[in-house]
Each structure stands twice: as C-alpha cells, then as structure tokens.
C-alpha positions as CSV (number, residue, x, y, z in Angstrom):
1,M,195.3,-73.9,-177.4
2,K,195.9,-77.7,-177.2
3,E,199.2,-77.5,-179.0
4,S,201.7,-80.0,-177.6
5,L,204.6,-78.6,-175.8
6,E,207.2,-80.8,-177.5
7,H,206.5,-78.9,-180.8
8,L,207.7,-75.6,-179.2
9,T,211.3,-74.7,-179.7
10,T,211.3,-73.0,-176.3
11,E,210.3,-76.3,-174.7
12,A,212.8,-78.5,-176.4
13,R,215.7,-80.2,-174.5
14,N,219.1,-78.6,-175.1
15,P,221.7,-81.2,-176.2
16,L,224.6,-79.0,-175.1
17,T,223.6,-78.9,-171.5
18,L,222.6,-82.5,-170.8
19,D,225.4,-82.8,-168.3
20,L,224.7,-79.5,-166.6
21,D,224.3,-81.0,-163.1
22,T,227.7,-82.7,-163.2
23,L,229.7,-79.6,-164.0
24,P,231.8,-77.3,-161.7
25,T,230.5,-73.8,-161.1
26,L,232.7,-72.1,-163.7
27,E,231.7,-74.5,-166.4
28,I,228.0,-74.1,-165.6
29,L,228.4,-70.4,-166.1
30,R,230.4,-70.9,-169.3
31,R,227.6,-73.0,-170.8
32,I,225.0,-70.4,-169.8
33,N,227.1,-67.6,-171.3
34,D,227.7,-69.6,-174.5
35,E,223.9,-69.9,-175.0
36,D,223.4,-66.2,-174.1
37,K,225.7,-65.2,-176.9
38,T,223.2,-66.5,-179.4
39,V,220.4,-64.3,-178.3
40,A,221.5,-61.0,-179.9
41,L,221.9,-62.8,-183.2
42,A,218.4,-64.1,-183.0
43,V,217.1,-60.6,-182.3
44,E,219.1,-59.2,-185.2
45,K,217.2,-61.4,-187.6
46,E,214.0,-59.7,-186.5
47,L,215.1,-56.1,-187.0
48,P,212.9,-55.5,-190.0
49,Q,209.8,-56.6,-188.1
50,I,210.9,-54.5,-185.0
51,A,211.2,-51.5,-187.3
52,E,207.7,-52.1,-188.7
53,A,206.4,-52.3,-185.1
54,V,208.1,-49.1,-184.1
55,D,206.6,-47.2,-187.1
56,K,203.2,-48.5,-186.2
57,I,203.5,-47.5,-182.6
58,V,204.8,-44.1,-183.4
59,A,201.9,-43.4,-185.8
60,A,199.4,-44.5,-183.2
61,L,200.9,-42.4,-180.4
62,E,201.1,-39.3,-182.7
63,Q,197.3,-39.7,-183.2
64,G,196.6,-39.8,-179.5
65,G,196.7,-43.6,-179.1
66,R,198.2,-45.6,-176.3
67,L,200.6,-48.6,-176.2
68,F,199.7,-51.7,-174.1
69,Y,202.0,-54.6,-173.2
70,V,200.2,-57.8,-172.3
71,G,201.9,-60.8,-170.9
72,A,202.0,-63.5,-168.1
73,G,204.8,-64.6,-165.9
74,T,208.3,-63.5,-167.1
75,S,206.8,-62.0,-170.2
76,G,204.4,-59.9,-168.3
77,R,207.0,-58.7,-165.8
78,L,209.3,-57.6,-168.7
79,G,206.5,-55.6,-170.2
80,A,205.7,-54.0,-166.8
81,L,209.4,-53.2,-166.3
82,D,209.7,-51.5,-169.7
83,A,206.5,-49.5,-169.2
84,A,207.5,-48.4,-165.7
85,E,210.9,-47.1,-166.9
86,L,209.6,-44.8,-169.7
87,P,208.1,-42.0,-167.6
88,P,211.3,-41.2,-165.6
89,T,213.5,-41.7,-168.7
90,F,211.5,-39.9,-171.3
91,G,209.0,-37.8,-169.4
92,T,206.0,-39.7,-170.7
93,D,202.6,-39.8,-169.1
94,P,202.1,-43.1,-167.3
95,E,198.9,-43.6,-169.2
96,L,200.8,-43.5,-172.6
97,V,202.4,-46.9,-172.2
98,Q,200.7,-49.4,-169.9
99,A,201.5,-52.9,-168.9
100,I,198.9,-55.6,-168.2
101,I,200.1,-58.8,-166.4
102,A,198.0,-61.9,-165.8
103,G,197.1,-62.0,-162.1
104,G,197.3,-58.2,-161.7
105,A,200.0,-56.0,-160.3
106,G,200.7,-58.4,-157.5
107,A,201.9,-61.0,-160.0
108,F,205.0,-58.8,-160.7
109,A,206.6,-59.8,-157.4
110,L,204.7,-63.0,-156.6
111,A,204.1,-65.6,-159.3
112,A,200.5,-66.2,-160.2
113,E,201.1,-68.6,-163.0
114,G,197.6,-70.1,-163.1
115,A,196.2,-66.7,-164.2
116,E,197.8,-67.1,-167.6
117,D,195.2,-69.8,-168.6
118,D,192.2,-67.3,-168.4
119,E,191.6,-66.1,-171.9
120,E,188.5,-64.2,-170.9
121,A,190.5,-62.3,-168.2
122,G,192.9,-61.0,-170.9
123,R,189.9,-59.8,-173.0
124,N,188.3,-58.1,-170.0
125,E,191.5,-56.3,-169.1
126,L,191.4,-54.5,-172.5
127,I,187.7,-53.8,-172.1
128,H,188.3,-52.3,-168.7
129,R,190.9,-49.9,-170.2
130,N,188.7,-49.0,-173.1
131,V,191.3,-50.1,-175.6
132,N,190.1,-48.9,-179.0
133,A,191.2,-48.5,-182.7
134,R,193.7,-45.7,-181.9
135,D,195.7,-48.0,-179.6
136,V,198.4,-50.7,-180.2
137,V,198.6,-53.9,-178.1
138,V,201.8,-55.9,-177.9
139,G,201.2,-59.5,-176.8
140,I,204.3,-60.9,-175.2
141,A,204.6,-64.7,-174.7
142,A,207.6,-66.9,-175.3
143,S,205.5,-69.8,-176.3
144,G,203.1,-67.7,-178.4
145,R,200.2,-69.6,-177.1
146,T,199.4,-68.1,-173.6
147,P,195.5,-67.9,-173.3
148,F,195.5,-64.7,-171.3
149,V,197.5,-62.9,-174.0
150,I,195.5,-64.5,-176.8
151,G,192.3,-63.2,-175.2
152,A,193.8,-59.7,-175.2
153,L,194.8,-59.8,-178.8
154,R,191.4,-61.2,-179.8
155,Q,189.8,-58.2,-178.1
156,A,192.3,-55.8,-179.8
157,A,191.3,-57.3,-183.1
158,A,187.6,-56.9,-182.3
159,V,188.0,-53.1,-181.7
160,G,190.5,-52.5,-184.6
161,A,193.5,-51.8,-182.4
162,G,197.0,-52.4,-183.7
163,R,198.3,-55.9,-182.8
164,I,202.0,-56.9,-182.4
165,A,203.1,-60.4,-181.2
166,L,206.5,-60.8,-179.4
167,V,207.1,-64.5,-179.3
168,C,210.1,-67.0,-179.4
169,N,208.5,-69.6,-181.6
170,T,207.3,-69.7,-185.2
171,D,203.7,-70.1,-186.5
172,T,202.0,-69.5,-183.1
173,P,198.4,-68.7,-182.2
174,L,199.5,-65.2,-181.2
175,S,201.2,-64.7,-184.6
176,R,198.0,-65.6,-186.4
177,L,196.2,-62.9,-184.5
178,A,198.9,-60.2,-184.9
179,E,199.5,-57.8,-187.7
180,I,203.2,-57.8,-187.0
181,T,205.1,-60.7,-185.4
182,I,208.5,-60.4,-183.8
183,A,209.9,-63.9,-183.3
184,P,213.5,-64.2,-182.1
185,V,213.9,-68.0,-182.1
186,V,216.6,-68.5,-179.4
187,G,216.4,-72.3,-179.4
188,P,216.2,-74.6,-176.3
189,E,216.9,-73.2,-172.9
190,V,219.9,-74.2,-170.8
191,I,217.3,-75.7,-168.4
192,M,214.4,-77.1,-170.4
193,G,211.4,-74.8,-170.6
194,S,213.0,-72.1,-168.3
195,T,212.0,-69.2,-170.7
196,R,213.1,-66.6,-168.1
197,M,216.6,-67.2,-169.6
198,K,217.3,-66.9,-173.3
199,A,213.7,-66.2,-174.3
200,G,213.4,-63.6,-171.6
201,T,216.6,-62.0,-172.6
202,A,215.5,-61.8,-176.2
203,Q,212.2,-60.2,-175.1
204,K,214.0,-57.7,-172.9
205,L,216.3,-56.7,-175.8
206,V,213.4,-56.3,-178.2
207,L,211.3,-54.2,-175.7
208,N,214.4,-52.0,-174.9
209,M,215.1,-51.2,-178.6
210,M,211.5,-50.9,-179.6
211,S,210.4,-48.5,-176.9
212,T,213.7,-46.5,-177.2
213,A,213.3,-46.1,-180.9
214,V,209.7,-45.0,-180.4
215,M,210.8,-42.3,-178.0
216,V,213.6,-41.2,-180.4
217,R,211.1,-41.0,-183.2
218,L,208.7,-39.0,-181.0
219,G,211.4,-36.4,-180.4
220,R,212.0,-37.3,-176.8
221,V,215.8,-37.6,-177.5
222,Y,218.2,-34.9,-178.8
223,S,221.4,-36.4,-180.2
224,N,221.7,-39.3,-177.8
225,L,220.6,-37.3,-174.7
226,M,217.5,-37.8,-172.5
227,V,216.2,-34.3,-172.9
228,D,212.7,-35.2,-171.7
229,M,214.0,-36.7,-168.5
230,R,212.2,-35.3,-165.4
231,A,214.6,-33.5,-163.1
232,T,212.6,-34.3,-160.0
233,N,215.4,-34.6,-157.4
234,S,218.9,-33.2,-156.8
235,K,220.6,-36.1,-158.6
236,L,218.4,-35.8,-161.7
237,R,218.9,-32.0,-161.7
238,R,222.6,-32.5,-161.8
239,R,222.2,-34.9,-164.6
240,A,220.0,-32.4,-166.5
241,V,222.7,-29.7,-166.0
242,R,225.3,-32.1,-167.5
243,I,223.0,-32.9,-170.4
244,L,222.6,-29.2,-171.1
245,M,226.4,-28.6,-170.9
246,L,227.1,-31.5,-173.3
247,A,224.4,-30.4,-175.8
248,T,225.2,-26.7,-175.9
249,G,228.8,-26.4,-174.7
250,C,227.8,-23.9,-172.0
251,G,229.2,-23.8,-168.5
252,E,227.7,-25.4,-165.4
253,E,226.4,-22.1,-164.0
254,E,224.7,-21.1,-167.2
255,A,223.1,-24.5,-167.6
256,A,221.9,-24.5,-164.0
257,N,220.4,-21.0,-164.4
258,A,218.7,-22.0,-167.7
259,L,217.2,-25.2,-166.1
260,A,215.8,-23.1,-163.2
261,A,214.4,-20.5,-165.6
262,A,212.8,-23.4,-167.5
263,G,211.0,-24.7,-164.5
264,N,213.4,-27.8,-164.4
265,E,212.2,-28.8,-167.9
266,T,215.4,-29.9,-169.6
267,K,214.1,-29.7,-173.2
268,V,212.8,-26.2,-172.7
269,A,216.1,-25.1,-171.2
270,L,217.9,-26.7,-174.1
271,V,216.0,-24.7,-176.7
272,M,216.4,-21.6,-174.6
273,L,220.1,-22.0,-174.6
274,L,220.5,-23.1,-178.3
275,A,218.2,-20.4,-179.6
276,R,219.1,-17.7,-177.0
277,T,215.4,-17.2,-176.4
278,S,212.9,-16.9,-173.6
279,R,211.1,-19.7,-171.9
280,E,207.8,-18.6,-173.4
281,R,209.2,-18.7,-177.0
282,A,210.9,-22.0,-176.4
283,V,207.7,-23.6,-175.1
284,E,205.7,-22.2,-178.0
285,A,208.2,-23.5,-180.6
286,L,208.3,-26.9,-179.0
287,C,204.6,-27.2,-179.0
288,R,204.5,-26.2,-182.7
289,A,207.2,-28.7,-183.5
290,G,205.6,-31.6,-181.7
291,G,208.2,-31.6,-179.0
292,R,211.1,-32.1,-181.4
293,V,214.1,-29.9,-180.6
294,R,215.6,-29.7,-184.0
295,E,212.3,-28.7,-185.5
296,A,211.7,-26.2,-182.8
297,L,215.0,-24.5,-183.5
298,K,214.0,-24.0,-187.1
299,L,211.0,-22.0,-186.0
300,L,213.0,-19.6,-183.9
C-alpha cells in the first residue's frame, strides 16, 4: 500500500502536454483528442483477458451468482453507471449486477475521496451483501492500489468468490489478488494524475463491452436487438414494436398486438410471432431454453 506514486504509469507526467496551459483552445482539444485515440488500442490488447472475464461472469450468473463492481472515485462511478444501465437495457433484476462505491451512494454525485483509503470498509461492504463463492467481484481502480477495493477483493478471496481486476497499471496489488486482470495501460494523462480522462475512458470501454457480451451470452439479445428491454412507457413500447418489426418482418399493427398479448414482454412477443404460437407456449419454451430465443424456437 506504500507504493510510490512515481512508479505508476497513470501518475507519470506526459511529455506531449507540458505546454498545455500556453495553447489556444482548439490546440488544447487536439492534444486531448490525440491522447484519447490511443485508448481503444490499449483496450484491444486486453481482449483475451476481457473474454476470459466474460466467460467467468456468465458461468457464475448461470449458476445463480451475482456480479459486483467495486471502486472509488471515478472508477466507482463508472461501475455504478454500468450497473444502473443494465436493468432498463436488458431487463435484469437490479440485484444481479450491483455497484459498490467507496463513501456510499452519495459519493456518486459528491466526491468522497477520503473513503477510498478504508480497506476494512471495502471488506465490510461485501460481508453486508453476503458475497459468497457463487458471486464474481470486479475491483476497479486505475492505480490498482486503492485500499477500499483491495479490502473488497481480499474478502472475495476469503469466501471463494470470483475475482477480476480492472486497472490501468501493471503488477499492482489488485492484480495479485485477482484471478483475471484486465490492464489497459493508457500511459500518462493529459493532466498528470487526472485518471478521469484516458484511464476512465478505458475503464468505461471495458465495462461496456464486458457487460454487453455477458448479456449477449445470457440470451438477452436476439441478433443485435434488445429483446429483454422493459417496455415500461410509451417511448419504450414504440421501440419494442420497432424491434419486433425488424426481427420478424411483420407490420406495425401486428407487432403492437403481439406485444400487448405478451404483456409488454418483448422477447415473449418475438417468440410468439416467429413461431406463430401462444403466449403460454412461448413463455414455456423460453423458460426451458434459459431465455435464449433461438433455442426456444427449436423447441416449438
């Protein structure tokens, strides 16, 4: 925990932006943009590790486990954002993917940076949520050395939970606690140590692709359509109707009628339309197929 900051890539001084404060606005933006262009390439190098993480998470969720994101500051907020967007996008139970941020929910909007130093608090958050061997914990920290996140991964290890580290440095304390490490090394920030920038962008890219791939693997996507989306208001019902039209080639009225008959469950309506079957048979087939549309259709 006493690791010196100067040894961290994310805390190094960027030689390409030493004159940043002397530049006109457009040139400042160009420098930032030039640095941002390197982020996707850093993430690309980690695709094998991200794939391994996805497979581990899918296996856990299929066995009734849960996924936890743990972070502090920007890292914690990115985890909270990803977790919050999954229920409306993929129809997941909010308990399935949970975010833990140092300082509690209030730290999402108001910085509580001191909270990241409390390793015991990270441990206690997992105990409070009864994290166990069926679950997977993703520790998110650009530095790879945040005590709150380390405490959480230590507790995850103690109970046999899956452990994934998402960091932006190599050979970190978090990596040494994790079973899988995803480490897009994006180099020094435009402003020294401001890891909300390139490191944060890299973490967002990884979380986006990781959770999306998990949902695809779990059957919550058909083709490239959000068929588990919850049609809970008029805008989303219109989107659900369009999804049904695109997936089946049917007309708007037929799609709307099927959606209504399916109780506004887009996936059920989709199977009803594709298999020309009743809601009851569609629901039964989906249950037997683990929610996967293509597998359900084979059963009808």
